NUMARRO-409950 format. One record per residue (C-alpha): residue in one letter; chain; x, y, z negated. Coordinates in steps of 0.05 Angstrom, whole numbers, plus 32768, in hexadecimal, padded with zeros to 4 digits. Example, Ala and Ser with C-alpha at 12.3 -4.5 7.8 and 13.67 -1.06 7.14 Angstrom:
// residues 2
@baro=a, kolse=A, c1=80F6, c2=7FA6, c3=7F64
@baro=s, kolse=A, c1=8111, c2=7FEB, c3=7F71
END
This chain:
// residues 192
@baro=m, kolse=A, c1=8AD7, c2=7B60, c3=7C86
@baro=r, kolse=A, c1=8AFF, c2=7B31, c3=7CB4
@baro=a, kolse=A, c1=8ABF, c2=7B1E, c3=7CDA
@baro=w, kolse=A, c1=8AAE, c2=7B67, c3=7CE2
@baro=c, kolse=A, c1=8AF3, c2=7B77, c3=7CFD
@baro=a, kolse=A, c1=8AF1, c2=7B3E, c3=7D2F
@baro=a, kolse=A, c1=8AAB, c2=7B4F, c3=7D47
@baro=w, kolse=A, c1=8ABD, c2=7B99, c3=7D4B
@baro=a, kolse=A, c1=8AF9, c2=7B87, c3=7D76
@baro=a, kolse=A, c1=8ACC, c2=7B62, c3=7DA6
@baro=v, kolse=A, c1=8A99, c2=7B9B, c3=7DA9
@baro=v, kolse=A, c1=8AD0, c2=7BD0, c3=7DB4
@baro=l, kolse=A, c1=8AEC, c2=7BA9, c3=7DED
@baro=v, kolse=A, c1=8AA8, c2=7BA7, c3=7E0F
@baro=g, kolse=A, c1=8A9C, c2=7BF1, c3=7E04
@baro=c, kolse=A, c1=8ADF, c2=7C08, c3=7E1F
@baro=a, kolse=A, c1=8AE9, c2=7BD9, c3=7E5A
@baro=s, kolse=A, c1=8AC6, c2=7BC9, c3=7E9B
@baro=p, kolse=A, c1=8AC2, c2=7B7D, c3=7E96
@baro=s, kolse=A, c1=8A7C, c2=7B61, c3=7E8A
@baro=y, kolse=A, c1=8A90, c2=7B30, c3=7E54
@baro=v, kolse=A, c1=8A9F, c2=7B30, c3=7E09
@baro=v, kolse=A, c1=8ADC, c2=7B10, c3=7DEB
@baro=l, kolse=A, c1=8AE5, c2=7B00, c3=7DA1
@baro=l, kolse=A, c1=8B2B, c2=7B10, c3=7D86
@baro=e, kolse=A, c1=8B4E, c2=7AFC, c3=7D46
@baro=d, kolse=A, c1=8B58, c2=7B32, c3=7D12
@baro=p, kolse=A, c1=8B9F, c2=7B46, c3=7CFF
@baro=q, kolse=A, c1=8BA0, c2=7B12, c3=7CC6
@baro=g, kolse=A, c1=8B8C, c2=7AD9, c3=7CF7
@baro=g, kolse=A, c1=8B42, c2=7AD5, c3=7CE1
@baro=v, kolse=A, c1=8B08, c2=7ACE, c3=7D11
@baro=g, kolse=A, c1=8AC1, c2=7AE6, c3=7D05
@baro=k, kolse=A, c1=8A85, c2=7ADF, c3=7D32
@baro=v, kolse=A, c1=8A62, c2=7B09, c3=7D65
@baro=t, kolse=A, c1=8A1D, c2=7AFF, c3=7D82
@baro=v, kolse=A, c1=8A0F, c2=7B18, c3=7DC8
@baro=r, kolse=A, c1=89C6, c2=7B24, c3=7DDA
@baro=g, kolse=A, c1=89B7, c2=7B34, c3=7E22
@baro=k, kolse=A, c1=897F, c2=7B31, c3=7E54
@baro=n, kolse=A, c1=898F, c2=7AE8, c3=7E63
@baro=g, kolse=A, c1=899A, c2=7ACC, c3=7E1D
@baro=t, kolse=A, c1=89BF, c2=7ACE, c3=7DDC
@baro=q, kolse=A, c1=8A04, c2=7AB0, c3=7DD0
@baro=m, kolse=A, c1=8A2F, c2=7AAE, c3=7D92
@baro=i, kolse=A, c1=8A7C, c2=7AAD, c3=7D96
@baro=d, kolse=A, c1=8AA2, c2=7A94, c3=7D5A
@baro=r, kolse=A, c1=8AE5, c2=7A80, c3=7D75
@baro=a, kolse=A, c1=8B1E, c2=7AAD, c3=7D87
@baro=m, kolse=A, c1=8B28, c2=7ABA, c3=7DD2
@baro=d, kolse=A, c1=8AE3, c2=7A9E, c3=7DE4
@baro=a, kolse=A, c1=8AB9, c2=7ACA, c3=7E10
@baro=t, kolse=A, c1=8A72, c2=7AD0, c3=7E29
@baro=s, kolse=A, c1=8A4E, c2=7AFD, c3=7E5C
@baro=l, kolse=A, c1=8A2C, c2=7B3C, c3=7E45
@baro=d, kolse=A, c1=89EA, c2=7B24, c3=7E5F
@baro=g, kolse=A, c1=89EB, c2=7AE8, c3=7E2F
@baro=a, kolse=A, c1=89E2, c2=7AB5, c3=7E68
@baro=k, kolse=A, c1=8A22, c2=7A8C, c3=7E60
@baro=p, kolse=A, c1=8A37, c2=7A67, c3=7E21
@baro=p, kolse=A, c1=8A7A, c2=7A7C, c3=7E03
@baro=e, kolse=A, c1=8AB9, c2=7A5E, c3=7E23
@baro=p, kolse=A, c1=8B03, c2=7A6B, c3=7E1D
@baro=v, kolse=A, c1=8B1D, c2=7AA6, c3=7E46
@baro=d, kolse=A, c1=8B5E, c2=7A9F, c3=7E6B
@baro=v, kolse=A, c1=8B92, c2=7ACA, c3=7E48
@baro=r, kolse=A, c1=8BAC, c2=7AE8, c3=7E89
@baro=r, kolse=A, c1=8B65, c2=7AFD, c3=7E9E
@baro=f, kolse=A, c1=8B57, c2=7B1A, c3=7E5B
@baro=e, kolse=A, c1=8B98, c2=7B42, c3=7E5B
@baro=a, kolse=A, c1=8B8B, c2=7B5B, c3=7EA2
@baro=d, kolse=A, c1=8B41, c2=7B6D, c3=7E94
@baro=f, kolse=A, c1=8B51, c2=7B90, c3=7E53
@baro=a, kolse=A, c1=8B96, c2=7BAC, c3=7E5F
@baro=a, kolse=A, c1=8B82, c2=7BF5, c3=7E52
@baro=v, kolse=A, c1=8B61, c2=7BE3, c3=7E10
@baro=l, kolse=A, c1=8B9B, c2=7BB7, c3=7DF9
@baro=a, kolse=A, c1=8BCD, c2=7BEF, c3=7E0A
@baro=a, kolse=A, c1=8BA5, c2=7C22, c3=7DE1
@baro=q, kolse=A, c1=8BA5, c2=7BF9, c3=7DA1
@baro=p, kolse=A, c1=8BC7, c2=7C1E, c3=7D68
@baro=v, kolse=A, c1=8C02, c2=7BFF, c3=7D42
@baro=l, kolse=A, c1=8BE4, c2=7BDB, c3=7D07
@baro=p, kolse=A, c1=8BF2, c2=7BF2, c3=7CC0
@baro=q, kolse=A, c1=8C2B, c2=7BCB, c3=7C9F
@baro=r, kolse=A, c1=8C3A, c2=7BBE, c3=7C55
@baro=y, kolse=A, c1=8C7D, c2=7BAF, c3=7C39
@baro=l, kolse=A, c1=8C91, c2=7B98, c3=7BF3
@baro=l, kolse=A, c1=8CD5, c2=7BAA, c3=7BD7
@baro=y, kolse=A, c1=8CEB, c2=7B88, c3=7B97
@baro=f, kolse=A, c1=8D1A, c2=7B9F, c3=7B5F
@baro=q, kolse=A, c1=8D4B, c2=7B84, c3=7B2E
@baro=s, kolse=A, c1=8D30, c2=7B82, c3=7AE7
@baro=g, kolse=A, c1=8D2B, c2=7BC3, c3=7ABE
@baro=g, kolse=A, c1=8D43, c2=7BF4, c3=7AF2
@baro=a, kolse=A, c1=8D3D, c2=7C10, c3=7B38
@baro=e, kolse=A, c1=8D70, c2=7BE3, c3=7B5C
@baro=l, kolse=A, c1=8D53, c2=7BBC, c3=7B97
@baro=t, kolse=A, c1=8D5F, c2=7B73, c3=7BA1
@baro=p, kolse=A, c1=8D8D, c2=7B64, c3=7BDC
@baro=e, kolse=A, c1=8D52, c2=7B48, c3=7C05
@baro=s, kolse=A, c1=8D2A, c2=7B88, c3=7BFA
@baro=q, kolse=A, c1=8D67, c2=7BB3, c3=7C0B
@baro=a, kolse=A, c1=8D6B, c2=7B90, c3=7C4E
@baro=l, kolse=A, c1=8D21, c2=7B9F, c3=7C5D
@baro=l, kolse=A, c1=8D2D, c2=7BEB, c3=7C5E
@baro=a, kolse=A, c1=8D44, c2=7BEB, c3=7CA6
@baro=t, kolse=A, c1=8D05, c2=7BC6, c3=7CBC
@baro=i, kolse=A, c1=8CD9, c2=7BFA, c3=7C98
@baro=l, kolse=A, c1=8CFD, c2=7C33, c3=7CBB
@baro=d, kolse=A, c1=8CF6, c2=7C11, c3=7CFE
@baro=d, kolse=A, c1=8CAB, c2=7C08, c3=7CF1
@baro=v, kolse=A, c1=8CA4, c2=7C52, c3=7CE1
@baro=r, kolse=A, c1=8CC9, c2=7C66, c3=7D20
@baro=r, kolse=A, c1=8C9A, c2=7C3E, c3=7D4C
@baro=r, kolse=A, c1=8C5F, c2=7C68, c3=7D36
@baro=p, kolse=A, c1=8C51, c2=7CAC, c3=7D56
@baro=v, kolse=A, c1=8C37, c2=7CC8, c3=7D13
@baro=a, kolse=A, c1=8C49, c2=7C9D, c3=7CD7
@baro=d, kolse=A, c1=8C27, c2=7CA2, c3=7C94
@baro=v, kolse=A, c1=8C52, c2=7C7F, c3=7C5E
@baro=s, kolse=A, c1=8C3B, c2=7C6F, c3=7C18
@baro=v, kolse=A, c1=8C6D, c2=7C5A, c3=7BE1
@baro=i, kolse=A, c1=8C51, c2=7C3D, c3=7BA2
@baro=g, kolse=A, c1=8C7D, c2=7C26, c3=7B66
@baro=h, kolse=A, c1=8C6B, c2=7BEC, c3=7B39
@baro=t, kolse=A, c1=8C89, c2=7BCA, c3=7AFD
@baro=d, kolse=A, c1=8C81, c2=7B8A, c3=7AD6
@baro=t, kolse=A, c1=8C61, c2=7B8E, c3=7A90
@baro=v, kolse=A, c1=8CA2, c2=7B8D, c3=7A68
@baro=g, kolse=A, c1=8CA5, c2=7BCE, c3=7A3F
@baro=n, kolse=A, c1=8C70, c2=7C02, c3=7A31
@baro=a, kolse=A, c1=8C3F, c2=7C1A, c3=7A65
@baro=e, kolse=A, c1=8C56, c2=7C63, c3=7A65
@baro=a, kolse=A, c1=8C9F, c2=7C4E, c3=7A70
@baro=n, kolse=A, c1=8C89, c2=7C1E, c3=7AA8
@baro=e, kolse=A, c1=8C61, c2=7C56, c3=7AC9
@baro=a, kolse=A, c1=8CA0, c2=7C82, c3=7ACA
@baro=l, kolse=A, c1=8CCB, c2=7C47, c3=7AE3
@baro=g, kolse=A, c1=8C99, c2=7C39, c3=7B1B
@baro=l, kolse=A, c1=8C9C, c2=7C81, c3=7B30
@baro=k, kolse=A, c1=8CE8, c2=7C80, c3=7B2E
@baro=r, kolse=A, c1=8CEA, c2=7C43, c3=7B5B
@baro=a, kolse=A, c1=8CB9, c2=7C62, c3=7B8D
@baro=q, kolse=A, c1=8CDD, c2=7CA5, c3=7B8E
@baro=g, kolse=A, c1=8D20, c2=7C81, c3=7B96
@baro=i, kolse=A, c1=8D07, c2=7C58, c3=7BD2
@baro=a, kolse=A, c1=8CE6, c2=7C96, c3=7BF2
@baro=a, kolse=A, c1=8D28, c2=7CBB, c3=7BEA
@baro=l, kolse=A, c1=8D51, c2=7C81, c3=7C05
@baro=l, kolse=A, c1=8D24, c2=7C79, c3=7C42
@baro=t, kolse=A, c1=8D26, c2=7CC5, c3=7C4E
@baro=e, kolse=A, c1=8D73, c2=7CC4, c3=7C49
@baro=q, kolse=A, c1=8D74, c2=7C8B, c3=7C7D
@baro=g, kolse=A, c1=8D4A, c2=7CB4, c3=7CAF
@baro=l, kolse=A, c1=8D01, c2=7CAA, c3=7C9A
@baro=q, kolse=A, c1=8CD7, c2=7CDD, c3=7CC0
@baro=a, kolse=A, c1=8C90, c2=7CD4, c3=7CAC
@baro=f, kolse=A, c1=8C55, c2=7D02, c3=7CBA
@baro=a, kolse=A, c1=8C3E, c2=7CF6, c3=7C72
@baro=l, kolse=A, c1=8C62, c2=7CD7, c3=7C37
@baro=s, kolse=A, c1=8C40, c2=7CC9, c3=7BF5
@baro=v, kolse=A, c1=8C65, c2=7CB0, c3=7BB8
@baro=e, kolse=A, c1=8C43, c2=7C96, c3=7B78
@baro=s, kolse=A, c1=8C48, c2=7C65, c3=7B3E
@baro=h, kolse=A, c1=8C19, c2=7C2F, c3=7B27
@baro=g, kolse=A, c1=8C48, c2=7C1A, c3=7AF0
@baro=e, kolse=A, c1=8C32, c2=7BD7, c3=7AD3
@baro=r, kolse=A, c1=8BEA, c2=7BE1, c3=7AEE
@baro=n, kolse=A, c1=8BD7, c2=7BB9, c3=7B2C
@baro=p, kolse=A, c1=8C09, c2=7B80, c3=7B23
@baro=l, kolse=A, c1=8C14, c2=7B52, c3=7B5F
@baro=v, kolse=A, c1=8C16, c2=7B18, c3=7B2E
@baro=p, kolse=A, c1=8BE8, c2=7B21, c3=7AF2
@baro=t, kolse=A, c1=8C0F, c2=7B15, c3=7AB1
@baro=p, kolse=A, c1=8C08, c2=7B20, c3=7A67
@baro=d, kolse=A, c1=8C2C, c2=7B5B, c3=7A46
@baro=e, kolse=A, c1=8C77, c2=7B57, c3=7A40
@baro=t, kolse=A, c1=8C7F, c2=7B27, c3=7A7B
@baro=d, kolse=A, c1=8CBD, c2=7B2C, c3=7AA8
@baro=e, kolse=A, c1=8C9E, c2=7B1F, c3=7AED
@baro=p, kolse=A, c1=8CCC, c2=7B2F, c3=7B27
@baro=r, kolse=A, c1=8C94, c2=7B35, c3=7B5B
@baro=n, kolse=A, c1=8C74, c2=7B6D, c3=7B31
@baro=r, kolse=A, c1=8CB5, c2=7B97, c3=7B34
@baro=r, kolse=A, c1=8CA7, c2=7BB3, c3=7B78
@baro=v, kolse=A, c1=8C9B, c2=7BEE, c3=7BA5
@baro=e, kolse=A, c1=8C63, c2=7BE6, c3=7BD7
@baro=i, kolse=A, c1=8C6C, c2=7C0C, c3=7C17
@baro=s, kolse=A, c1=8C32, c2=7C16, c3=7C48
@baro=v, kolse=A, c1=8C40, c2=7C30, c3=7C8D
@baro=r, kolse=A, c1=8C05, c2=7C48, c3=7CB4
END
């Protein structure tokens, strides 16, 4: 997937811009794939971020100057959408009270939503495996609904807001039943 994203980024830049060269970019997670350029004068493969080659395939890849790249592809770079963001909020054991660190993260989430012209926010509640699955499903939903309400009270204005529970399903840290795992007591928030 990472290789595809990086190669796609290079192809999109060629399709949208006037320069006659291809540049390979890192994907959002820092990975780099490969792109092969076949032209009338040869074939070149680029496998390092910020390396470039001509569209005709005549020149071997070489690093592109960042200032030249930014000037040549300014319109494309300005048109990039804000990337989706994922946040994890953690809870005290057995209830719906956030840890202090997670409480402090709420302002960051609201700022992220405000930066997007049309935000789609997903709030999913999770629990550890202590207790029965049905009670944990309800607790996960209570956590998710509580966070959604808290964000709304603090000014959340999203185009779409979905709230659901995964209970003890989909743990961040796989554990046996009846295991008190703090990282599984969470709400995942995706902002797109």
